[in-house]
N, C-alpha and C positions, 0 to 999 in steps of 0.2 A: 469512601463509598459514594458520598454525595457528588464528588467530581465526575465519577463515572456516569451517574445518573443524569448529570447535566450535559454530558457529551452527546454529540450526534455523530453517527458514522457515515461516511461516504464510501461505497464499495465500487471500485472500478471493474465493470463487467461487460465492457462493450466490444471487446476484441474477438477476432475470428479464430485465432489459433491455428494458422495454416500448417504448422509443423505437426499438429496433432493427427493429421491424416484422417479427419472425420468431417462430416457435414454439420455435426453439432456445434453450437457455439461453445467456445472453449470452456466457459465456467459451467457448462451443463454436462461435461464429461464426467462420468462417474468414477469415484474412488471408493472401493469397498461398498459399492452398491448405493452411495449417496453422491449427488452431484458436488463438484468442487465448491461451488457458490454456497451450498447448504452447510458444508463444513464451516465456512467462514462465518455465516450468519449465526450458526449455533454457538460458535466461540465468542462472538460479540455479545450475544444474549448472556452467556455465562459470565461475561465481565460486567453485566448490569447495564449495557448499552442497548436500549430498546427502541431508539428512534434511528432508523436505518434508511438511507437513501442509496438506491442501487442505480448506477449509471449504466444504461443499456445502449446497444447500437446494433451490432450484427444480430439477426434473428431475434429481435427484442421480444417478440411474443413468446418464443420458447423460453427465454430467460425469465420473463414475468410469470410464466406458468409454474416455474420452479418454486416460486414464493407464494403460491396460492394458499390462502388460509393463515399465513404467518402474520400476526399483528405487528403493527409499528413499521411496515415496510412501504416505502414510496419509491416512485421511478422517475429518474430524470433521463432525457435522451441526448446522447451525443451523436449528432447527425453525420458528422465527419470525423474520421480517426485522425486527429491532428496533434496527438500526444497526450500525456498524463495531465499536464497543467490545464490543457483545454477540456479534458474530461471532467476535472473538478469544477472548472468554470461553468460546465453544463448544469451542475447541480445548484448553481447560485440561487435561483428563484426559490428553492426549497429550504435553504439554510441561511440566506442572507440576514434574516431577523434574528438568528440564533445568537445568543450572548455567551455561551459556554465554549468549551474546546470542541474542535472538529477533528475526528480521527479519520484518516484516509487509509483504507486497506485495499488489497488486491484480491479479486474474486478467484484468482488461480493460485493463491498461496494458502493451502488449506490446513497447515500445520500449526499456525500461530495460536497459542492457547488463550483461553479466557484470562488466565492470570497474567500473561504477557501483555495483552491488550490493556488490562486494568492498571498494571504497573506503569505502563507508558503514559497513560492519561494522568495518573497520580503524580508522576515525576514532572510532567509538564506543568500541571497546576501548581504544585507545591513550590517550584522554582521560578514560576512566573516567566517561563520561556515564551518567546514568539513562535518558535517552532522546535519540535522535538522529533528526532528520527530514530527509528529502530534500525540497529545495524547488527552484523554478525561477523565473526572471524572464522574463515574457512580455509581449508587446505588448497582448494583449486578455485580461485576467484574469477576464472575466465567467464566472460559473458555478463558479468555484473558491474554495475556502477561502483567506483571505489570511493571510499570516505577519505578525504584529504584533511589532515589535521596539522596545525602549526606546532612550533616547538613547545608550546604550553599545554598541547593536547586538545586544543579547542578545534571544533570542526570548522573548516573554512570553505570547503566545497565538496560537491559530489561530482565525480567525473565519469561519464558514461564510457564504457569499453571502447566504443568506436571513435571517441574523442580523446582517449587517454594516451599520454606519451609512454615511452619505454619504462621510465621510472615509476610512473603512476600505476602501470600494469602490474608491478611487483607488489603493490599494496594488497594485503589479504583481508582488510576490513571492508566489507561489502554493504551496499544499501539494500534493504529488504523491500523497499517500496512502500513502507508503512510509516506514517507520520502522525503527529498531532499538531494542529495549528490553532493559534488564537484567532477567533473569528473577526475581531475588530478590524484587522488590516488585511485579512487573507485575499479577498477578491480584488481589492484595489491593487495589491502587490502582483497578483497573477496577471493583471493587465499590462504589467511593465515587462514581463518576460518576452524575449525574442525567440527566434527559431533559427539562428545561425549555427547550426551544428550538422553533423554528417547526415542526419535523417531529415532535416528541415521541419522538425516537430517542436512543439512547445513542451519542454520537459519540466516536471515538478521539481526535480532536484535543482534546477537552476534558481528556484526560489530561496534555497539555502544560501547560495552565493550572494544573491541580491540582499537578503537580510543581513548577511555578514558585512557587506559594504555599507549598509545603512546603520550599523551599529546595534542591530537588534540582538537580543539574548537568545542564543541557540543551545539546545541540549541534544544528547545522544544516549541512548540506552543500548548497550551491547547485549545480545541474547545470551542467556546463560547456556541454553541448548541450541547450538547453531543449526541443528537439524530442522528446527521450526521455520527457518528461513527458506526452505526449499519450495520453489514453485513448480508448476507443471508446464514445460514447454515442449515435451515430446513423449511419445508412447514410453520410452525408457524411463523418463521421470516418474510417470504414473506407476509403472511397475515397481520402482524403487520405493516409492511412498507406500504402495499397498503392502510391500514386504515389511516395512517399518511398522505400519499399523497392525499387521497380522502378528508380528513379533511381540507387539505391546499388548495384545488382547488379554494375555494371561495375567497382566498386572492386577 
């Protein structure tokens, strides 16, 4: 429990969400009457993580308004959308003096439970990993970054769909975009990441490959319920998750 209380969360919530066909910031889109971002915040709080930095960008005032009155929330601004690694760097001034684990979550992935967040942090701390990622095994991995492992089962890289070769595209273990990092080396390492990829962006998954090359200790937790990994990228995704939640109400 202490590990979770010592964790700070950085929630990536700066995106526009063009495919959602709405003028709302993506994380403000409601799922069962509650904005996507607020589902994520509630689950972080359930995990005992109360220090939360939200990285805002597109229509930042609307995103900030979603958090009015919620204790423990601070905001960092990503002025340009240059990728997930750049988004985490945008939060540096708020968390650079933090000595515990830093959990990075996506504001548009509303189903990851408090239990999952908590066990991810605990696994990271107990094993003294430099980075611990949350993965999922899914039937249709299209669109997601693939987890590449060596013959010993160790994570060696995360390859984005756009950069994956034919063999890598067959991998069904995907990156959920959720990580825990040790704070001591995080920001120094983020500055080493390049943007030589199909999108010209600074990807957070590239940090995993960098850590591997540097001999850092990496961990991965595979979701017990792969459904938690589902993000919202389209109106159809939103409908699917609403159906899941409505089916679970009777529990």
